[in-house]
N, C-alpha and C positions, 0 to 999 in steps of 0.2 A: 296425153303426155307419151311421146315415143320412149321405147326402151331399147337400150343399146347395151350389147354383151362386149367386153373388152377383154380379150386373153392377153396375158403379159401386161395387165393394166397398172401393175405397181413398178413397172420399169420406168426408164428414162422417157422414152416417147409415149409409152402407155399412160403414165400419169398425166403428162400435158394433154393427151387426148381425152383423158376423163374429165379434166378441168373444163376442156372446150365444149364436150358434150353437156355437161351440167349447165354451162353457161347458155347453151342453146335450148335449155328446157327438157332435157332428156333425163329420164331414169336410167342410171348407169349400174351394171352389174360388172364388177371387176373380178376376173378369174386370174389367179396367179399362185404359182407354188413357191415363190420367192427363192429360186435358185440364184437368180441374178437382180431380182427386183428387191424392193425394200419397203416397209410399212411406213417409213418416214415419208416416202415420196407421196403418199395418199393420205397421211393422217390430217391434212388441213382440209380435206374435201369430204371427209366423213360426216354423214348426216342423212336426212330423211330421203334424198334422191341418189344416195350413193350405197352400194352394197358390195362389200368385199367378201369373196369365198376363196379360201386357201385349197385350190384344186390344181391337179396336175391335167392339163388338156390333153395328154396322151392316152387318158382313161376317159370313159364316158362322161360327158358334161350333160347334167340335168338342170335345166332351168325352168321352173313351172311358170305358166302365164305366158302372155304374148311377148315377142321379141321383134323389133323392127329392124334392127341392124346388128350384124356381128362383124366386128373388126378383130381380125386374128393378127395379133402382134407378138404373140409368144414365140420365143426362141432365144437362145444365147446369140449374141450379136458382135461380139468383139473377139479378136483371135485368141486372146487369153482365155476366154469362156469356152469357145467352141474346140479348142485344142485340150481343155480340162474335161470337157463333157461331150466328146465326139458322138457316142452312141444317143445320147439324149438329144443332141441337136439333130441326128437323122431321125429320130422317133418323132420330135415335135413338127418337123417338116412333113413327116408322112402320117402317122397316126393322128397327131395334133391337128393337122389340117383336115383330115377325113373327119374326125369327130366334129370340128368346128363347121364344117360344110354340111355335115349331117344335121346338126341343129339348125342352120340356116334353112336347110331344105324343109325340115319339119315345121319350122315357125313360119315359112315363106318371108324370110328376112332377107334384106339386102346384105350381100357378103363383100368384105374388103380384106384382101390378102396384103399384108405388109411384106412385100418382097424386096429386093436389094439390087443395087448396082452390081454386086458380087456375081450374078448371073451372066455378066459379060466377061467375067474372068480377067485376064491380062489382054485388054482389047487390041484388035489389029485396026479398027476403025475409030476414028476420032473426030469430034465428039461422038459419044454413043446414041443412035436413034433406037427406038423400040423395035425396029425391024432388024437390028444386028442380032445374030444367034449367039455370039460370044466366043471366047477362046479360053476354055476352062480345062484344068488338069483334074480329072475326076479321081485320081488316087493320090494326089498331094495332100498335105496336112490341112489346107484350106478347103479341100474337097467336100468334107463333111458338110459345111455350111453352104458352099456354093451349089452342090447338087442337090441338098435338101430343099433349097429354095426353088431350083429349077424343077425339081419333082412337084412340089406344091403349087407352081404355076400351071403345070400340066394337069393335076388333078382338078385345080379350080376350073380350068377351061373344059375338061370332061364334064364336071357336074353341071356347068352352064350348058353345053351343047346337048348332053343326053338327058339329064333330069330337069333343065330349065330353070335352074337356080340363078337367080338375079346376083350376079358377081362382078367384081372389079378388081384390078391388080395394080397396086402402086410399087413402082420400082424406086426405092429410096436410096439417094446418095449421101454421102458423108453429112451427117447432122451433128450440131453441138449445141449446148445450152446448159442452163441449170440443171441439176440432179444427175449429171453423168458421174459415174463412179471413177474417182481419180487414178485407181490402179488397174483400170481395165485394158490398158495397153494401147487405146486410141490416142491419136496425135494430140488433139486439143487439150483434153483433161491432163494428159501426161505432161505436156509442156507447161501448162498453166500451174500445176502442182509442183514441178520442178522450179519454176521461175518465182513463185511465192516463197519457197523455201530458201532460195538463193543457191539452189543446186545447179549443176550443168545440165543444159537441155540435151538430150539423147536423140540424135537425128540418125536414122538408119541409112546405109549406103553413103552416097555423097550428098544426099538431099535434093537430087534434081527430079526425082519422081514427083508427079503433080497429083493434086486432089482439088475438089471443088466442095467448098464448106457452106452448108445451109443453115441459118440459125432456126432454132426448134419452132419459133411462132410461125414462120413462114411454112415450114414443113407441115405442121398441124393444119394451117389453112388450106394447103394443098389437099390432104387427106380428106378434110371436110367436104370441099368442093367435089372431089371424085366421088365420094360416098353418095353425094346429093346429086350426081349426074346419072345419065343413062348409059354411060360407056362400060365396055365389059373387056376389052383388051388392054394389055399393059400401057401405063402411063409413067414417064420418068417424072419424079419429084425431087428436085435438087437445084443447087445453084450453079450456073454456067460459068461464074467467075472462077478461072482456074489459077493455081499458084503452087509453086513447089514447097515441099515440106521444109526447106531450108528458109525459105522466105516466110514461112507461117511461123517458125520458131523466132525468127529476127522480130516479126510483128508482136508476138506474145511478150518478148523481152521488153519490147517499147512500150506496150500497153501497161505492163506491170512495173515499169521504170526499175527492172530487176537488174542487179549486177552479175547475173548468171552468165557463164560462158556456154558455148555450143560445142558439144563433142560429137564424134561419129562412131557408129558401131556397124556391125555385119547387117547386111540386108536380109530379112527374113525369106525363107523359100516361097516361090511364087508370088512375091509381093509385086502387085500391079505397078507398071512404070507410069501409066497415064490414067486419068479417070476424070470425065467431064460429061455431064448430061446434055443432050440436044432436048431442049424443052418446048420446041415448037408445038408439040401435040398438046401439052398441058396449056400453053398460051391459047391455042385455038379452040379448044374444046372446054376448057374451064376457066378461060380468061385470068389464069394464074401465073404470076412470076415472083420470085423472092424480092422483098422490099428492104430487108436489113442488110446493110453492108457488113463485111467481114469485121472492119474496125469497130463499128458500132455493136456488133453482137459480142465481140471480145470484151469490149468495155463493159457490157452488161453482165456478161459472165464473171468478169473480175469483181465487179461490185458485189455480186452475189456471193462469190467465194469469200470476200472479205467480211460479209455480214452474217453469214449464217454459220453456225456450229452444228454440223451434221456430218454424215459420212462423205459427203460432197467436197468437204473442205479438209477433214482430218484424215479421212481413210479408216476411221473407226465408227462403231455403231453405237448409238446412244438410244435409250427407250424414249426419253423425252427431256431434253436438255432444259435445265431451269434457267440458264443464260442463253440467249440466242443471238447475241451480237458479240462481235470479236473485233478488237483493233488488228490492222494488218500485221503489225509486229508480233502480236500474240499468235496469230495464224500461222506465220512464217515459223516461230518457235515450235508449235505443236507439230507441224509438218516435218521440220528438222528432226525432232525427237522420234517421230514415226519412223522416218527413214532410217535413223540409226538403230532402232530396235529390230527393224526388219532385216537389216545387214549384219546382225549380231549371230 
């Protein structure tokens, strides 16, 4: 049975990856300090083939026994989180990546870095191929995340070239799906939470800035195929279907049948104007491309939000809810009360 270590395994993407690895017959060791992850995300997969360890990967990671794969997903990944934790974001991109690579070297394991489309910054090339070096402000508020990931990529390639570690790099574009935290500042969970509660949807700027949204199941399939390949250089994993944030807000209002209005707010500093992956390399090397349309993905997410009582719906933490289903009206009431408390 292969053994995989997943740093950040209790987070949004990490928990879905752990699920997939278990389904593929792997023994999974999940490493997470729960800064942005949640035990609720992994409660349903605890068992003989899953081992959770509450560790900070910026410190030495000790995993006895053989390890076949190391998936390094640990990092704050939303603007709210890396603005709240700027030094830790830099440390997990540097020390954390160094420690995870050291483990992969010692164990002779295949290593996958979860990098990001943020390495392209506010791109001057559109769509963005892997050959594009990016347009990043290293001293802006987003620089702690952008440069941490760029540094991590450089370290991965150095370990591969000098130390012979079997590495790969996934440049992940905007991804959405169940288990995203509703208050992490990213567009899809924010709009979904506001729409369910009947609150105005807040669009930054005039909403003309574009993004490309990939459903989590498609993203995890891409990571699995990349880890199973022999590729070492970066590969874009994302959905090339591009849309404006204003159109996204309108789509979510439609999916949820909400009566919410759309309001506009000031654009954050260094917010990218355009973002769309060129996935020709993933198609060619991995035979991968996304299958789930935005509409279908949003419908799945809305069904999940209506069904589960968890931090994904309410923004609150529960150890283990005794009631796990919730009518849409009750979910909307809880969200409205939560927003009211937050504004007091």
